[in-house]
C-alpha positions as CSV (number, residue, x, y, z in Angstrom):
1,M,71.7,57.8,-47.9
2,G,74.2,55.0,-48.1
3,E,77.9,55.2,-48.2
4,K,79.4,55.8,-51.7
5,A,81.5,53.1,-53.2
6,D,85.0,53.6,-54.8
7,V,85.5,53.0,-58.5
8,W,86.6,49.4,-59.1
9,Q,90.1,49.0,-60.3
10,G,90.3,48.6,-64.0
11,T,87.0,50.2,-64.7
12,L,87.8,53.9,-64.7
13,A,89.4,54.1,-68.1
14,L,86.3,52.5,-69.7
15,M,83.9,54.8,-67.8
16,V,85.9,57.8,-69.0
17,L,86.0,56.7,-72.5
18,K,82.2,55.8,-72.6
19,T,81.4,59.2,-71.0
20,L,83.3,61.0,-73.7
21,E,81.7,58.9,-76.4
22,S,78.3,59.7,-75.2
23,M,78.8,63.4,-74.0
24,G,81.5,64.6,-76.4
25,S,84.3,66.9,-75.2
26,L,84.3,67.5,-71.4
27,H,86.6,68.9,-68.8
28,G,87.8,66.7,-65.9
29,Y,85.2,67.8,-63.4
30,G,82.4,67.3,-66.0
31,I,83.7,63.7,-66.6
32,A,83.8,63.0,-62.8
33,R,80.2,64.4,-62.2
34,R,78.9,62.5,-65.2
35,I,80.4,59.2,-64.0
36,E,79.0,59.8,-60.5
37,Q,75.5,60.7,-62.0
38,T,75.5,57.7,-64.3
39,S,76.2,55.4,-61.3
40,G,73.1,56.9,-59.6
41,D,75.6,58.7,-57.2
42,V,76.6,55.3,-55.9
43,L,80.3,55.7,-57.0
44,S,82.6,58.2,-55.5
45,L,85.2,59.4,-57.9
46,N,88.5,60.4,-56.3
47,Y,89.9,63.3,-58.4
48,G,93.4,62.2,-57.4
49,T,92.6,59.0,-59.4
50,L,90.8,60.7,-62.3
51,Y,93.5,63.0,-63.5
52,P,96.3,60.4,-63.6
53,A,93.8,58.1,-65.6
54,L,93.2,61.0,-68.0
55,L,96.9,61.5,-68.4
56,K,97.5,57.8,-69.0
57,L,94.6,57.7,-71.6
58,E,96.1,60.7,-73.4
59,Q,99.6,59.2,-73.5
60,E,98.0,56.0,-75.0
61,G,96.4,58.1,-77.6
62,A,92.8,57.2,-76.6
63,I,91.9,60.8,-75.8
64,V,93.3,64.3,-76.7
65,S,93.1,67.4,-74.7
66,E,93.0,71.1,-75.4
67,W,92.6,74.2,-73.2
68,G,89.3,76.0,-73.2
69,V,86.9,77.9,-71.0
70,S,84.4,76.2,-68.7
71,E,80.8,77.1,-68.2
72,N,81.8,79.3,-65.2
73,N,84.4,81.2,-67.3
74,R,87.5,79.4,-65.9
75,K,90.3,78.0,-67.9
76,A,90.0,74.2,-68.1
77,K,91.5,71.3,-70.0
78,F,88.8,69.6,-72.2
79,Y,89.2,65.9,-73.3
80,K,87.9,64.3,-76.5
81,L,87.8,60.7,-77.7
82,T,90.1,59.6,-80.6
83,R,89.8,56.8,-83.1
84,V,92.2,54.8,-80.9
85,G,89.9,55.4,-77.9
86,R,86.9,54.1,-79.8
87,K,88.7,50.9,-80.6
88,Q,89.7,50.6,-77.0
89,I,86.0,50.9,-76.0
90,E,85.2,48.0,-78.2
91,R,88.0,45.8,-76.8
92,E,87.4,46.7,-73.2
93,T,83.6,46.3,-73.5
94,D,84.0,42.8,-75.0
95,N,86.4,41.9,-72.1
96,W,84.1,43.2,-69.4
97,E,81.1,41.5,-70.9
98,Q,83.0,38.2,-70.9
99,T,84.2,38.8,-67.3
100,T,80.7,39.7,-66.0
101,A,79.2,36.6,-67.8
102,I,81.8,34.4,-66.0
103,L,81.2,36.0,-62.7
104,S,77.5,35.7,-63.1
105,R,77.9,31.9,-63.5
106,F,79.6,31.8,-60.2
107,L,77.0,34.0,-58.5
108,R,74.2,31.8,-59.8
109,G,76.0,28.7,-58.8
110,T,75.7,27.3,-62.3
111,E,78.3,24.7,-63.3
112,D,76.9,24.3,-66.9
113,P,78.2,27.2,-69.0
114,A,75.2,26.9,-71.4
């Protein structure tokens, strides 16, 4: 099995938001596992990176949290997407689609943008 890759800078917030959009309310460990699974277990999510990202998204109003009980009967903080978070998904998705289209032109060696 190959070595796992780190999450690219600037992508974690969008991955968290998209995970919560598709899965609904999840605790931090559940978010991390889902991101790793969605990547085909190629990405390695550093939990020391995830929790500050969750805090930042919460401070920005993109997600809200509440304490609950996990599947294994432990106290856990669950995160949920807000309306602000949904709008952020739209903006960031548009930005990433534009960025990847530009990068794709360079990788193909195409000078003509059409």
